[in-house]
TORGUDO-827168 format. One line per field, with one value per residue (C-alpha): residue in three letters; chain; x, y, z. Coordinates in nm, 2 decimals, padded with zeros to 4 digits. Each point is the difference from the previous one (the first is absolute). Layout:
<nodes>
aa	(ALA, ...) .
ch	(A, ...) .
xx	(X, ...) .
yy	(Y, ...) .
zz	(Z, ...) .
</nodes>
This chain:
<nodes>
aa	(MET, SER, PHE, ASN, GLU, LEU, ASP, ARG, ALA, GLN, ILE, LEU, ALA, GLU, ALA, LEU, PRO, TYR, ILE, GLN, ARG, PHE, THR, GLY, LYS, THR, ILE, VAL, VAL, LYS, TYR, ASP, SER, GLY, ALA, VAL, THR, GLY, GLN, VAL, ARG, ASP, ASP, LEU, LEU, SER, ASP, VAL, ILE, LEU, LEU, SER, LEU, VAL, GLY, ILE, ARG, VAL, VAL, VAL, VAL, HIS, GLY, GLY, GLY, GLN, GLU, ILE, THR, GLU, MET, LEU, ALA, ARG, LEU, GLY, LYS, GLU, PRO, ARG, PHE, ILE, ASP, GLY, LEU, ARG, TYR, THR, ASP, GLU, GLU, THR, MET, ALA, VAL, ALA, GLN, GLN, VAL, LEU, CYS, GLY, GLN, VAL, ASN, LYS, ASP, LEU, VAL, ALA, VAL, LEU, ASN, ARG, LEU, GLY, GLY, ARG, ALA, VAL, GLY, LEU, CYS, GLY, LEU, ASP, GLY, ALA, LEU, PHE, GLN, ALA, LYS, MET, ARG, ASP, GLU, LYS, TYR, GLY, LEU, VAL, GLY, ASP, ILE, ALA, LYS, VAL, ASP, ALA, ALA, MET, VAL, ALA, SER, ALA, LEU, ASN, SER, GLY, TYR, ILE, PRO, VAL, VAL, ALA, PRO, VAL, ALA, GLN, GLY, VAL, ASP, SER, GLN, VAL, SER, TYR, ASN, LEU, ASN, SER, ASP, THR, ALA, ALA, ALA, ARG, LEU, ALA, VAL, ALA, LEU, GLU, ALA, GLU, LYS, LEU, VAL, LEU, LEU, THR, GLY, VAL, ARG, GLY, LEU, PHE, ARG, ASP, PRO, ALA, ASP, GLU, SER, THR, LEU, ILE, PRO, GLU, LEU, GLN, LEU, SER, SER, VAL, PRO, ALA, LEU, VAL, ARG, ASP, GLY, THR, ILE, SER, GLY, PRO, MET, VAL, ARG, LYS, VAL, ASP, CYS, CYS, VAL, ASP, SER, VAL, ARG, SER, GLY, VAL, GLY, SER, ALA, VAL, ILE, LEU, ASP, GLY, ARG, VAL, SER, HIS, SER, LEU, LEU, THR, GLU, LEU, LEU, THR, ASP, ALA, GLY, VAL, GLY, THR, MET, LEU, THR, ASN) .
ch	(A, A, A, A, A, A, A, A, A, A, A, A, A, A, A, A, A, A, A, A, A, A, A, A, A, A, A, A, A, A, A, A, A, A, A, A, A, A, A, A, A, A, A, A, A, A, A, A, A, A, A, A, A, A, A, A, A, A, A, A, A, A, A, A, A, A, A, A, A, A, A, A, A, A, A, A, A, A, A, A, A, A, A, A, A, A, A, A, A, A, A, A, A, A, A, A, A, A, A, A, A, A, A, A, A, A, A, A, A, A, A, A, A, A, A, A, A, A, A, A, A, A, A, A, A, A, A, A, A, A, A, A, A, A, A, A, A, A, A, A, A, A, A, A, A, A, A, A, A, A, A, A, A, A, A, A, A, A, A, A, A, A, A, A, A, A, A, A, A, A, A, A, A, A, A, A, A, A, A, A, A, A, A, A, A, A, A, A, A, A, A, A, A, A, A, A, A, A, A, A, A, A, A, A, A, A, A, A, A, A, A, A, A, A, A, A, A, A, A, A, A, A, A, A, A, A, A, A, A, A, A, A, A, A, A, A, A, A, A, A, A, A, A, A, A, A, A, A, A, A, A, A, A, A, A, A, A, A, A, A, A, A, A, A, A, A, A, A, A, A, A, A, A, A, A, A, A, A, A, A, A, A, A, A) .
xx	(-22.29, 00.09, 00.35, -00.09, -00.12, 00.32, 00.20, -00.18, 00.06, 00.37, 00.03, -00.16, 00.23, 00.30, -00.10, -00.02, 00.37, 00.02, -00.31, 00.16, 00.32, -00.15, -00.29, 00.05, 00.28, -00.02, 00.02, 00.02, -00.14, 00.09, -00.30, 00.07, -00.33, 00.15, 00.08, -00.29, -00.33, -00.35, -00.07, 00.36, -00.03, -00.30, 00.19, 00.29, -00.21, -00.18, 00.34, 00.07, -00.33, 00.06, 00.35, -00.15, -00.27, 00.25, 00.18, 00.27, 00.04, -00.01, 00.07, -00.06, 00.21, -00.11, 00.12, -00.20, 00.23, -00.24, -00.30, 00.21, 00.10, -00.36, -00.12, 00.28, -00.10, -00.36, 00.13, 00.21, 00.34, 00.28, 00.18, 00.38, 00.24, 00.36, 00.23, -00.32, -00.17, -00.30, 00.08, -00.24, -00.07, -00.27, -00.28, 00.11, 00.04, -00.36, -00.13, 00.22, -00.13, -00.36, 00.04, 00.21, -00.17, -00.35, -00.08, 00.25, 00.01, -00.38, -00.07, 00.23, -00.16, -00.35, 00.09, 00.16, -00.31, -00.24, 00.19, -00.04, 00.31, 00.04, 00.22, 00.08, 00.16, 00.30, 00.26, 00.35, -00.14, -00.22, 00.18, 00.31, 00.05, 00.25, 00.22, 00.23, 00.24, 00.05, 00.21, 00.13, -00.14, 00.02, -00.28, -00.22, -00.21, 00.14, 00.10, 00.25, -00.14, 00.16, -00.21, -00.28, -00.25, -00.20, -00.21, -00.32, 00.05, 00.09, -00.32, -00.21, 00.16, -00.06, -00.36, -00.04, 00.00, 00.19, 00.18, 00.02, 00.27, 00.05, 00.37, 00.00, 00.21, 00.00, 00.29, 00.25, 00.21, -00.30, -00.37, -00.09, -00.10, 00.23, -00.06, 00.18, 00.10, -00.25, 00.26, 00.22, -00.30, -00.10, 00.36, 00.05, -00.34, 00.09, 00.31, -00.19, -00.26, 00.28, -00.18, 00.06, -00.02, -00.02, -00.18, 00.04, -00.26, 00.12, -00.08, 00.27, 00.05, 00.31, 00.37, 00.14, 00.36, -00.10, -00.29, -00.09, -00.04, -00.27, 00.14, 00.29, -00.20, 00.21, -00.22, 00.23, 00.28, 00.25, 00.07, 00.37, -00.07, -00.18, 00.30, 00.14, -00.34, -00.03, 00.35, -00.06, -00.34, -00.21, -00.17, -00.06, -00.23, -00.30, 00.07, 00.31, -00.20, -00.24, 00.29, 00.16, -00.32, 00.00, 00.37, -00.04, -00.30, 00.16, 00.32, -00.21, -00.17, -00.29, 00.01, -00.01, -00.12, -00.17, -00.04, -00.32, -00.22, -00.31, -00.16, -00.06, -00.31, 00.07, 00.38, 00.01, -00.15, 00.21, 00.32, -00.08, -00.20, 00.13, 00.33, 00.00, 00.13, -00.07, 00.22, 00.35, 00.07, 00.29, 00.15, 00.29) .
yy	(-15.78, -00.23, -00.05, 00.20, 00.30, -00.01, -00.01, 00.31, 00.18, -00.09, 00.14, 00.33, 00.02, -00.07, 00.29, 00.26, 00.10, 00.02, 00.22, 00.22, 00.02, 00.09, 00.22, 00.35, -00.13, -00.02, -00.32, 00.00, -00.32, -00.07, -00.20, -00.23, -00.05, -00.28, -00.20, 00.09, -00.11, -00.13, -00.06, 00.06, 00.35, 00.07, -00.16, 00.23, 00.31, -00.10, -00.01, 00.35, 00.12, -00.17, 00.16, 00.34, -00.05, -00.06, 00.32, -00.11, 00.23, -00.22, 00.11, -00.24, 00.04, -00.23, -00.12, -00.12, -00.17, -00.28, 00.23, 00.22, -00.30, -00.12, 00.34, 00.03, -00.34, 00.11, 00.29, -00.23, 00.13, -00.24, 00.09, 00.04, -00.05, 00.12, -00.10, -00.11, 00.34, 00.07, 00.21, 00.29, 00.20, 00.27, -00.24, -00.24, 00.28, 00.12, -00.35, -00.04, 00.33, -00.10, -00.35, 00.10, 00.33, -00.11, -00.37, -00.15, 00.29, 00.06, -00.38, -00.02, 00.31, -00.14, -00.34, 00.17, 00.22, -00.29, -00.20, 00.28, 00.21, 00.37, 00.00, 00.27, -00.04, 00.20, -00.02, 00.14, 00.30, 00.12, 00.28, -00.08, -00.30, -00.18, 00.21, -00.18, 00.03, -00.25, -00.29, -00.08, 00.05, -00.37, -00.06, 00.28, 00.18, -00.19, 00.24, 00.03, 00.18, 00.34, 00.13, -00.12, 00.25, -00.21, 00.29, -00.12, -00.36, 00.13, 00.22, -00.30, -00.20, 00.28, 00.01, -00.37, -00.14, -00.29, 00.16, -00.23, 00.12, -00.08, 00.02, 00.25, 00.32, 00.36, 00.07, 00.26, -00.02, 00.00, 00.06, -00.37, -00.26, -00.28, -00.37, -00.09, -00.33, -00.05, -00.15, 00.30, 00.24, -00.17, 00.01, 00.37, 00.09, -00.20, 00.21, 00.33, -00.09, -00.12, -00.33, -00.26, -00.28, -00.08, -00.32, -00.14, -00.26, -00.24, -00.34, -00.18, -00.05, 00.21, -00.07, -00.35, -00.13, -00.27, 00.10, -00.37, -00.06, 00.20, -00.10, 00.24, 00.32, 00.29, 00.16, 00.30, 00.15, 00.27, 00.25, -00.08, -00.36, 00.09, 00.06, -00.35, -00.16, 00.18, -00.11, -00.37, 00.00, -00.05, 00.33, 00.00, 00.10, 00.23, -00.04, 00.21, 00.31, -00.07, -00.04, 00.31, 00.19, -00.13, 00.07, 00.36, 00.07, -00.13, 00.18, 00.32, -00.03, -00.25, -00.22, -00.33, -00.16, -00.33, -00.22, -00.19, -00.26, 00.17, -00.33, -00.10, 00.12, 00.24, -00.01, 00.37, -00.04, -00.31, 00.19, 00.32, -00.10, -00.35, -00.15, -00.23, 00.23, -00.17, 00.20, 00.12, 00.32, 00.23, 00.21, 00.23) .
zz	(03.38, -00.29, -00.14, -00.31, 00.21, 00.20, -00.32, -00.13, 00.33, -00.02, -00.35, 00.11, 00.30, -00.22, -00.23, 00.27, 00.03, -00.38, -00.01, 00.27, -00.20, -00.33, 00.11, -00.15, -00.23, -00.38, -00.20, -00.38, -00.16, -00.37, -00.13, -00.30, -00.18, -00.20, 00.31, 00.23, -00.14, 00.10, 00.36, 00.10, -00.14, 00.23, 00.29, -00.06, -00.03, 00.32, 00.16, -00.12, 00.15, 00.33, 00.03, -00.08, 00.26, 00.28, -00.09, -00.24, -00.30, -00.31, -00.35, -00.30, -00.31, -00.29, -00.34, -00.28, -00.26, -00.07, -00.05, -00.23, -00.21, -00.03, -00.11, -00.26, -00.13, -00.04, -00.21, -00.21, 00.13, 00.10, 00.32, -00.02, 00.29, 00.01, 00.30, 00.18, -00.04, -00.22, -00.30, 00.03, -00.32, 00.00, -00.07, 00.27, 00.25, -00.07, 00.06, 00.31, 00.15, -00.07, 00.15, 00.30, 00.10, -00.10, -00.01, 00.26, 00.24, 00.02, 00.02, 00.30, 00.16, -00.06, 00.16, 00.31, 00.05, -00.06, 00.27, 00.25, -00.05, -00.09, -00.31, -00.25, -00.34, -00.11, -00.28, -00.03, -00.20, 00.29, 00.19, -00.21, 00.24, -00.23, -00.23, -00.24, -00.29, -00.29, 00.11, -00.35, -00.35, -00.07, 00.26, -00.13, 00.26, 00.30, 00.28, 00.27, 00.30, 00.05, 00.29, 00.23, 00.14, 00.25, 00.14, -00.15, 00.13, 00.34, 00.00, -00.09, 00.29, 00.24, -00.10, 00.08, -00.36, -00.15, -00.30, -00.31, -00.24, -00.37, -00.12, -00.28, 00.01, -00.12, -00.23, 00.11, -00.32, -00.24, 00.00, 00.02, 00.25, 00.09, 00.08, 00.33, 00.15, 00.28, 00.25, -00.05, 00.04, 00.32, 00.14, -00.08, 00.15, 00.31, 00.04, -00.06, 00.26, 00.25, 00.02, 00.26, -00.24, -00.38, -00.10, -00.35, -00.07, -00.27, -00.14, 00.21, 00.38, 00.02, -00.06, 00.02, 00.05, -00.24, -00.23, -00.05, 00.37, 00.18, 00.34, -00.07, 00.03, 00.13, 00.27, 00.06, -00.20, 00.08, -00.28, 00.03, -00.11, -00.32, -00.24, 00.07, -00.06, -00.34, -00.10, 00.08, -00.18, 00.31, -00.09, -00.38, -00.28, 00.08, 00.37, -00.03, -00.08, 00.29, 00.24, -00.13, 00.08, 00.35, 00.06, -00.13, 00.22, 00.32, -00.07, -00.05, 00.34, -00.03, 00.31, -00.19, -00.32, -00.05, -00.31, 00.06, -00.17, -00.12, -00.10, 00.36, 00.18, 00.29, -00.06, 00.07, 00.35, 00.07, -00.09, 00.19, 00.31, 00.10, 00.11, -00.31, -00.27, -00.33, -00.25, -00.03, 00.19, -00.09, 00.27, 00.05) .
</nodes>
């Protein structure tokens, strides 16, 4: 047997205890279409299928900010952002719902099925999965989640499907649909499903002690350490919201949350099924 064959066998043997640990458990993966593209996208979705085939219940929640912006540009509409959130008027909400629930969601479902998975597309309006109220008038139709009814997602998982979920919500304070932050939607769904792990795929490797030095990656972080890192600026900018989602999910019962680089092929398998975790894991 060659060295390469031994190497492959060792990798499979290393994966076994992790497969045993996660089999039958639920993992929610937030997919960032802006960070995960091309062949890396197919590698990631192949990872999702492999995890599903070994008995791990995987749910994919996706965003679509880049696609929404591109569609608005085709319609001659300039996007507006306030405090990092997309201002969502009625026209923008109509575009967001079409892009998220139609284009992005069904494209992901099609790729998963083409690669040999069994995927089904859902959005937050299906079965009143996500119910929300307006966050603040200054943001327009941007919602804060008031309730999560995960029955339809659980039913799909129990039937052997990989649910792919678009982050829009049914209004509980008005007869409208709301645009949701996809990280928040993934975190709240993970709590509702009593998930073992939440994985946020991003365009960075994780959290760093020194953002200018990639050797300072923080592989594991206790929730109690987060406030100090926010105060000293180690956690800053858009990463604050992602970390807050992770903290809220773990405090609410999710086993752990991981911020992971979605630009690296098979980073999901490497993080979940090997000793060499490659992101930042937040635990309680």
